[in-house]
C-alpha positions in Angstrom: 0.0 0.0 0.0 2.6 2.5 1.1 4.9 1.9 -1.9 2.0 2.2 -4.3 0.8 5.4 -2.7 4.3 6.9 -2.7 4.4 6.7 -6.5 1.6 9.4 -6.5 3.9 12.1 -5.3 7.2 13.8 -5.9 8.9 15.2 -2.9 10.6 18.5 -2.4 14.3 18.1 -3.2 13.6 15.2 -5.6 11.4 17.0 -8.2 9.4 20.1 -8.9 5.8 18.8 -8.3 4.2 18.6 -4.9 1.6 16.0 -3.8 -2.0 17.0 -4.2 -3.8 17.7 -1.0 -5.9 14.5 -1.2 -2.7 12.4 -1.8 -0.9 14.2 1.0 -3.7 13.5 3.4 -3.8 9.8 2.3 0.0 9.4 2.7 0.0 11.2 6.0 -2.7 8.9 7.3 -0.7 5.9 6.2 2.4 7.4 8.0 0.4 7.6 11.2 -0.1 3.8 11.1 3.3 2.7 10.0 5.8 5.4 11.1 4.3 6.6 14.4 3.1 3.5 16.0 6.2 3.1 18.2 6.6 6.7 19.3 2.9 7.1 19.6 2.5 4.4 22.2 5.5 5.7 24.3 3.2 7.6 26.7 2.1 4.2 28.1 5.4 3.8 30.0 7.8 6.7 29.6 6.5 9.1 32.4 5.7 6.1 34.6 9.4 5.0 34.5 10.6 8.5 35.4 8.9 8.1 38.8 9.4 4.4 39.0 11.0 2.4 41.9 14.3 1.6 40.2 15.9 4.8 38.9 12.9 7.2 39.2 12.7 10.4 41.3 10.4 11.2 44.2 7.1 12.8 43.3 7.1 16.5 43.7 6.0 19.6 41.7 9.5 20.5 40.8 10.3 17.0 39.7 7.1 16.7 37.6 7.9 20.0 35.9 11.5 19.0 35.3 10.5 15.6 33.8 7.9 17.3 31.5 10.5 19.8 30.4 12.9 17.0 29.6 10.2 15.2 27.6 9.2 18.3 25.7 12.7 19.3 24.7 13.7 15.7 23.9 10.9 15.4 21.4 11.7 18.9 20.0 15.5 18.5 19.7 15.7 14.9 18.7 12.6 14.3 16.6 12.0 17.8 15.2 15.5 19.2 14.8 17.6 16.0 14.3 15.4 13.7 12.3 12.7 15.8 10.6 15.0 18.7 9.8 18.4 17.1 9.0 18.6 13.3 9.0 15.8 12.9 6.6 17.7 15.0 4.1 20.2 12.2 3.8 18.2 9.9 1.5 19.5 7.2 -0.8 17.4 7.7 -3.9 14.4 8.5 -1.7 15.0 5.6 0.8 16.1 5.9 4.4 17.2 3.7 7.2 20.6 2.7 8.6 21.5 0.3 5.8 20.4 2.8 3.1 22.6 5.4 4.8 25.5 2.9 5.0 25.2 2.2 1.3 25.2 5.9 0.7 28.3 6.8 2.6 30.6 3.7 2.4 31.7 4.1 -1.3 33.2 7.5 -0.4 34.6 6.6 2.9 38.1 5.7 1.6 40.4 3.8 3.9 37.8 4.1 6.7 35.3 2.0 4.8 35.7 -1.1 7.0 35.0 0.9 10.1 32.0 2.6 8.5 30.6 -0.8 7.4 31.1 -2.3 10.8 29.5 0.7 12.5 26.4 0.5 10.2 26.1 -3.2 10.6 26.1 -3.0 14.4 23.4 -0.3 14.2 21.3 -2.6 12.0 21.9 -5.4 14.5 20.7 -3.1 17.3 17.5 -2.5 15.3 16.7 -6.3 15.5 17.0 -5.9 19.3 14.6 -3.0 19.1 12.2 -5.2 16.9 12.2 -7.9 19.6 11.7 -5.6 22.6 9.1 -3.2 21.1 6.3 -5.7 20.7 7.0 -7.1 24.1 7.0 -3.9 26.1 4.2 -2.2 24.1 1.7 -5.0 24.4 2.6 -5.8 28.0 2.2 -2.1 29.0 -1.2 -1.8 27.4 -2.5 -5.0 29.0 -1.2 -3.9 32.4 -4.0 -1.3 32.3 -6.2 -4.1 33.6 -4.3 -4.1 36.8 -5.3 -0.4 37.3 -9.0 -1.4 36.9 -8.8 -4.2 39.5 -6.1 -6.2 41.0 -8.1 -9.4 40.5 -7.2 -9.2 36.8 -3.5 -9.2 37.4 -3.1 -13.0 36.9 -4.3 -12.8 33.4 -2.0 -10.0 32.2 0.9 -12.3 31.2 -1.2 -15.0 29.5 -3.2 -12.4 27.6 0.0 -10.6 26.5 1.5 -13.9 25.3 -1.7 -14.8 23.5 -1.8 -11.4 21.7 1.8 -11.6 20.6 1.4 -15.2 19.4 -1.7 -14.2 17.3 0.2 -11.2 15.9 3.0 -13.3 14.6 0.8 -16.1 13.4 -1.1 -13.7 11.1 2.1 -12.4 9.5 2.0 -15.0 6.7 -1.4 -13.6 5.5 0.3 -10.4 4.6 -0.1 -6.8 5.9 -2.1 -5.3 3.1 -5.6 -5.9 4.7 -4.4 -5.1 8.2 -2.4 -2.2 6.9 -5.6 -0.5 5.6 -6.8 -0.1 9.2 -3.5 1.0 10.7 -3.9 4.7 9.9 -7.5 5.0 11.2 -6.6 3.0 14.3 -3.8 5.4 15.2 -6.1 8.4 14.5 -8.4 7.0 17.1 -5.5 6.4 19.4 -4.0 9.8 19.2 -7.5 11.4 19.6 -8.1 9.3 22.7 -4.8 10.1 24.4 -5.2 13.8 23.6 -8.8 13.9 25.0 -7.6 11.9 28.1 -4.9 14.4 28.8 -6.7 17.7 28.1 -9.0 17.8 31.1 -6.0 17.4 33.5 -4.2 20.3 31.7 -7.4 22.4 32.2 -7.4 21.4 35.9 -3.6 22.1 36.3 -2.6 24.7 33.7 0.6 25.3 35.7 2.1 22.2 34.0 2.4 24.2 30.8 5.3 26.3 32.2 7.4 23.2 31.8 8.0 24.2 28.2 10.6 26.6 29.7 13.9 24.7 29.3 15.1 26.2 32.6 13.0 23.6 34.5 14.9 20.8 32.7 18.2 22.5 33.5 17.2 23.0 37.2 16.1 19.4 37.4 19.5 18.1 36.2 21.5 20.5 38.4 19.5 19.6 41.5 19.6 15.8 41.0 23.1 15.5 39.4 23.8 11.8 38.9 20.3 10.7 39.7 19.0 13.2 37.2 21.3 11.8 34.6 20.0 8.3 35.3 16.4 9.6 34.8 17.4 10.4 31.2 17.4 6.6 30.7 13.6 6.7 31.2 13.0 10.1 29.5 14.5 8.6 26.3 11.5 6.2 26.1 9.5 9.1 24.8 11.5 9.2 21.6 11.6 5.5 20.9 10.5 5.1 17.3 12.4 8.2 16.2 14.5 6.1 13.9 11.3 4.9 12.2 10.8 8.4 10.8 13.9 7.9 8.8 13.7 4.2 8.1 10.2 4.5 6.6 10.9 7.6 4.5 11.0 5.7 1.2 7.4 4.4 1.9 5.8 7.8 2.2 8.3 10.6 1.5 9.4 13.4 3.9 6.5 15.7 3.5 3.7 13.3 4.6 5.8 12.2 7.5 6.4 15.8 8.6 2.7 16.7 8.1 1.5 13.8 10.2 3.9 14.8 13.0 3.0 18.5 13.1 -0.7 18.1 12.6 -1.5 15.0 14.7 1.3 13.3 16.5 3.2 16.1 18.2 0.2 18.0 19.5 -1.5 14.8 20.8 1.6 13.5 22.5 2.2 16.8 24.2 -1.5 17.0 25.4 -1.1 13.5 26.9 2.3 14.0 28.5 1.3 17.3 30.1 -2.0 15.7 31.1 0.0 13.0 32.9 1.9 15.8 34.6 -1.4 17.3 35.6 -2.8 14.1 37.1 0.4 13.5 39.0 0.2 17.0 40.5 -3.5 16.6 41.3 -3.6 13.1 42.7 0.0 12.6 43.9 1.4 9.2 44.7 -1.9 7.5 43.9 -1.4 8.2 40.2 2.4 7.5 40.2 1.9 3.7 39.8 0.5 4.2 36.3 0.0 7.9 35.4 -1.2 7.0 31.8 -4.1 4.9 32.9 -4.8 7.3 35.8 -6.0 9.9 33.2 -9.3 8.0 33.0 -11.5 6.2 35.5 -14.6 4.1 35.8 -16.0 2.2 32.9 -13.9 4.3 30.4 -10.8 2.5 31.5 -11.8 -0.8 29.8 -12.2 0.6 26.2 -9.1 2.7 26.9 -7.1 -0.5 27.5 -8.7 -2.0 24.3 -7.7 1.0 22.2 -4.2 0.9 23.8 -3.8 -2.8 22.9 -4.8 -2.2 19.3 -2.4 0.7 19.1 0.5 -1.4 20.4 -0.3 -4.1 17.9 0.0 -1.5 15.2 3.3 -0.4 16.7 4.6 -4.0 16.9 3.5 -4.7 13.3 5.6 -1.8 12.0 8.7 -3.1 13.8 8.1 -6.6 12.5 7.6 -5.4 8.9 10.8 -3.3 9.4 12.7 -6.4 10.4 11.6 -8.2 7.3 12.7 -5.3 5.1 16.0 -4.9 7.0 16.7 -8.7 6.4 16.1 -8.4 2.7 18.4 -5.5 2.5 21.1 -7.4 4.4 20.7 -10.4 2.1 21.0 -8.3 -1.0 24.0 -6.4 0.3 25.7 -9.7 1.1 25.6 -9.6 4.9 23.0 -12.3 5.5 22.4 -15.8 4.2 19.5 -16.3 1.7 16.2 -16.6 3.4 12.6 -17.4 2.4 11.1 -14.3 0.8 7.3 -14.6 0.4 5.6 -11.7 -1.4 2.3 -11.2 0.3 1.0 -8.7 -2.3 1.0 -8.8 -6.1 0.9 -5.0 -6.2 3.3 -3.8 -3.5 7.0 -4.8 -3.9 7.7 -3.9 -0.2 5.2 -6.2 1.4 7.1 -9.4 2.2 7.0 -12.1 4.8 10.1 -14.0 6.0 9.2 -17.1 8.0 12.6 -17.5 9.6 12.7 -14.0 10.9 9.1 -14.1 12.0 9.6 -17.3 14.1 12.8 -15.9 15.7 11.0 -12.6 16.6 8.0 -14.5 18.0 10.2 -16.7 20.3 12.3 -13.8 21.4 9.3 -11.5 22.2 7.4 -14.1 24.1 10.6 -15.2 25.9 11.2 -11.6 26.9 7.7 -11.2 28.3 8.0 -14.4 30.3 11.5 -13.6 31.5 10.9 -10.0 32.6 7.2 -10.3 33.5 6.9 -6.5 34.0 7.0 -3.6 31.6 9.2 -1.6 34.0 11.9 -4.3 34.0 11.6 -4.5 30.2 12.1 -0.7 29.9 15.7 -1.1 31.2 16.5 -3.3 28.2 14.7 -1.0 25.8 16.8 2.2 25.8 20.1 0.7 24.9 19.0 -0.5 21.5 17.3 2.8 20.7 20.0 5.1 21.8 22.8 3.0 20.3 21.1 3.1 16.9 20.5 6.8 17.1 24.2 7.5 17.9 25.4 5.3 15.0 22.9 7.1 12.6 24.5 10.4 13.7 28.0 9.2 12.9 26.9 8.0 9.5 25.2 11.3 8.9 28.6 13.0 9.5 30.0 10.9 6.6 27.2 11.9 4.3 27.5 15.6 5.2 31.3 15.6 4.6 31.7 13.3 1.6 28.3 13.6 -0.2 27.3 17.2 0.5 30.8 18.5 0.8 30.1 20.4 4.0 33.0 22.0 5.8 34.4 20.2 8.9 33.1 23.1 11.1 29.6 22.9 9.7 29.3 19.1 9.7 31.1 18.8 13.0 29.1 21.3 14.9 25.8 19.7 13.9 27.1 16.2 14.5 28.5 17.3 17.9 25.1 18.7 18.9 23.3 15.5 18.0 25.9 13.4 19.8 25.5 15.4 23.0 21.9 14.0 23.2 22.7 10.6 21.8 25.6 9.9 24.1 23.8 11.4 27.2 20.8 9.1 26.6 23.1 6.1 25.8 25.2 6.7 28.9 22.1 6.9 31.1 20.9 3.6 29.8 24.3 2.0 30.0 23.9 2.1 33.8 21.1 -0.4 33.4 23.2 -3.1 31.8 22.9 -5.4 34.7 19.1 -4.7 35.0 18.4 -6.0 31.5 20.3 -3.6 29.2 22.6 -6.5 28.3 19.8 -8.2 26.4 19.8 -5.9 23.2 23.7 -5.8 23.4 23.9 -9.6 23.3 21.3 -9.8 20.6 23.1 -7.2 18.5 26.5 -8.9 19.1 25.2 -12.3 17.9 23.5 -10.8 14.8 26.6 -8.6 14.0 28.9 -11.7 14.3 26.6 -13.6 11.9 26.7 -10.7 9.4 30.4 -10.2 9.5 31.1 -14.0 9.3 28.8 -14.4 6.4 30.3 -11.5 4.5 33.9 -12.7 5.1 33.0 -16.3 4.4 31.4 -15.4 1.1 34.5 -13.4 0.1 36.7 -16.3 0.9 34.4 -18.7 -1.0 34.4 -16.3 -4.0 38.2 -16.1 -4.0 38.4 -19.9 -3.9 36.0 -20.2 -6.9 37.9 -17.5 -8.8 41.1 -19.5 -8.5 39.4 -22.5 -10.3 37.9 -20.2 -12.9 39.3 -20.5 -16.4 39.7 -17.4 -18.5 36.7 -17.2 -20.8 38.7 -16.3 -23.9 40.7 -19.5 -23.5 37.6 -21.6 -23.1 36.0 -20.0 -26.2 39.2 -20.6 -28.2 39.1 -24.3 -27.2 35.5 -24.6 -28.3 36.3 -23.2 -31.7 39.0 -25.8 -32.2 37.3 -28.9 -30.7 33.7 -28.2 -32.0 32.0 -30.3 -29.2 28.6 -31.9 -29.7 25.7 -29.5 -29.1 22.2 -30.4 -28.0 19.0 -28.4 -28.4 17.9 -25.8 -25.9 19.4 -23.1 -23.7 21.6 -23.6 -20.7 21.9 -20.8 -18.2 25.0 -20.8 -15.9 24.9 -18.4 -12.9 28.2 -16.7 -12.2 29.7 -13.8 -10.3 32.6 -13.4 -12.8 31.6 -12.8 -16.4 35.2 -12.7 -17.6 35.8 -16.3 -16.6 34.2 -19.7 -17.5 32.2 -20.7 -14.4 33.5 -23.8 -12.6 30.0 -25.4 -12.9 30.2 -25.0 -16.7 33.7 -26.6 -16.8 32.3 -29.5 -14.6 29.3 -30.0 -16.8 31.4 -30.0 -20.0 34.0 -32.3 -18.4 31.5 -34.9 -17.3 28.8 -34.7 -19.9 31.0 -34.0 -23.0 28.3 -31.8 -24.6 27.0 -28.3 -24.6 23.6 -26.7 -25.3 23.3 -25.0 -28.6 22.8 -21.7 -26.7 24.7 -20.9 -23.5 23.9 -17.9 -21.3 26.4 -16.8 -18.6 24.2 -14.8 -16.2 25.4 -12.6 -13.4 23.0 -10.8 -11.0 24.5 -7.8 -9.2 23.1 -5.7 -6.3 23.8 -2.0 -6.5 24.1 0.4 -3.5 20.8 2.0 -4.4 17.3 1.0 -3.2 15.8 0.2 -6.6 16.8 -0.3 -10.2 14.0 0.3 -12.8 13.2 -2.3 -15.3 14.5 -0.1 -18.1 17.9 -0.3 -16.4 17.7 -3.9 -15.3 19.9 -5.3 -18.1 23.4 -3.9 -17.7 25.1 -6.0 -20.3 24.0 -8.3 -23.1 26.8 -9.5 -25.4 26.9 -12.2 -28.1 30.3 -14.0 -27.7 29.9 -16.3 -30.7 29.7 -20.1 -30.7 26.2 -19.8 -29.2 27.5 -18.1 -26.0 25.9 -14.9 -24.5 27.0 -12.8 -21.6 24.2 -11.3 -19.6 24.4 -9.1 -16.5 21.3 -7.9 -14.5 21.2 -5.4 -11.6 18.9 -4.9 -8.7 18.7 -2.5 -5.8 19.1 -3.6 -2.3 15.4 -3.2 -1.6 14.4 -5.5 -4.5 14.3 -9.3 -4.8 16.0 -10.8 -7.9 13.9 -12.9 -10.4 15.9 -14.7 -13.1 12.8 -15.6 -15.1 11.9 -11.9 -15.4 15.5 -11.1 -16.4 15.3 -13.6 -19.3 12.0 -12.1 -20.4 13.5 -8.6 -20.5 16.6 -10.0 -22.3 14.2 -11.5 -24.9 13.0 -8.0 -25.8 16.6 -7.1 -26.5 17.3 -10.0 -28.8 18.2 -13.0 -26.6 15.8 -15.7 -27.8 15.0 -18.3 -25.1 12.1 -20.6 -24.5 10.9 -21.1 -21.0 10.2 -24.8 -21.4 13.5 -25.5 -23.2 15.8 -23.7 -20.8 17.9 -25.5 -18.1 19.7 -23.7 -15.2 23.0 -25.0 -14.0 23.9 -24.1 -10.4 26.9 -25.0 -8.3 26.6 -26.5 -4.8 29.7 -26.2 -2.7 30.7 -28.7 0.0 32.8 -26.7 2.5 35.6 -28.3 4.4 37.8 -26.8 7.2 41.5 -26.5 6.4 43.3 -25.6 9.6 46.4 -24.7 7.7 44.6 -21.7 6.2 44.5 -18.9 8.8 41.8 -17.0 6.9 39.2 -17.1 9.8 39.0 -18.5 13.3 38.0 -22.2 13.2 34.7 -21.4 15.1 33.8 -18.8 12.5 34.5 -21.2 9.7 32.2 -23.7 11.5 29.5 -20.9 11.8 29.8 -20.0 8.1 29.5 -23.7 7.1 26.3 -24.0 9.3 24.8 -20.8 7.8 25.6 -22.1 4.2 23.9 -25.4 4.8 20.8 -23.7 6.1 20.6 -20.9 3.5 17.7 -21.1 1.1 18.6 -22.8 -2.2 19.8 -20.4 -4.9 17.0 -21.4 -7.3 14.3 -20.4 -4.7 16.0 -17.1 -4.0 16.4 -16.2 -7.6 12.9 -17.4 -8.6 14.1 -20.3 -10.8 11.6 -23.2 -11.2 13.1 -26.2 -9.4 12.2 -28.6 -12.2 14.5 -26.7 -14.5 17.6 -26.8 -12.3 20.7 -29.0 -12.5 23.1 -28.8 -9.6 26.7 -29.8 -9.8 28.8 -30.1 -6.6 32.3 -29.1 -5.8 34.5 -29.4 -2.7 36.1 -26.2 -1.3 38.5 -25.9 1.6 38.3 -22.8 3.8 
């Protein structure tokens, strides 16, 4: 839905036309459901944690005003200034997100490219941690509203949370298009509900509005010193989801995202946060246990819990879909083994389902809920992933500003330094919580980062080993002209990463079968460091080499999924005649062995790479090749 709608507009900075008002409204509504689900449900737990039992401050008027001031200025400086005003300008052909930013900056990073790549990959790994924790803490926080209604419902909170999460992951295979159509309206109801819940308490206690004065935030930090610094670890929960503004930019474009923020999200969030401040001042310690649900009372509490639960499901869905998209990007960029990609919509390229990722997220989310059993304890694990990713995005932004935009060191450095002040302050405040649960996203990120780096290095070693066994294509062609081997009818397609050499699988086929097809296509599929490559630019190279041989190279963006059958159809329009039912595809299957004399990687990493290779999806499935047209030839390679 989002990708299709995004085609209707041309953003400022990428063209001259602006979206029509109706299209802008539709895109902004879609952005409410996909982009703002996470940050929109933050009021459920952020203020509560600032006055919680672990690192919270005592309830007093000065502390309430100080916390509100920190929340207001965090939203303003991080979301409005950093992301909406600057980070979103760093787009990769209209796409955003940490891997898109990495692909944008790494080619111009010079000798620092390895550090830049590792930094970006660790940021992407942290996003997986965020994707695991967000559904757990959001849904659990919403269902905990039942405890406010009556303590007798407390025993069903955990089972209900697990059931909701299980159902959410089970329906992923059905696709998000139908559910996505109600995301926007659901979040409109949510934002309207939290605004209306907060407004009466602002009317009762209008003195909370003076917290917009930054002096109250400064005074709070000066008075509480280290304790005030630790409270930042809870304040940061109000900006969780800020990275989604950038990551989902390609789905909607900057203008609809900014419109949704300024017209709906920001005003409604402020009304709710200041309303929570009002109820804390009015009702004192009685409301501190759960200030969000203290905004309402009586029978209204039950529909409020239901609305909150629906909103957290929307927020969770956005993170799950983001994890699917991030995985596909990682596969295309060569940092992740091939996975099962299921397209859930025939109209929208971006709507995919990855069973392996879905299962891992489900187990992790339910495991986190059962292990922590309380949203306050989960909050300690939440901030590390968010603040770590934000800090890495800032550092990559420096690379774009310096190398892509040619900003001066002073201009790029001053802005990056300003952003890092907030990023590092929030990260440092959360680092204190490492033993309280903050280690969870770090461990998750470390495992995923290790897998990514091992896969990338292993594939490089494998490619080098294959290249050594590759015969120069000109020599092979010369031999063909001299020997004139027997030819059989049909077309044989050999997948290769090196078009200047004869693929080992071709040499094995010719050695054992002593024949060649009358038409042979050497096909290479490359991934460029841009999000998408249009069909008109899909075929990079189509060359007739003589003797029935053709060299064909196709390119895709890192947001796209290759399809060899479609490539052959496009090549047919450019003169390469192939018949679908008379074409065979020859693929190599490598049997990997560990050679301890080769000090290319640690032995345990070689073992990990071999395990990943065995469990990667077959090449024919990933490239969209019918399995009944595939011939596999094996080879042994020592690492």
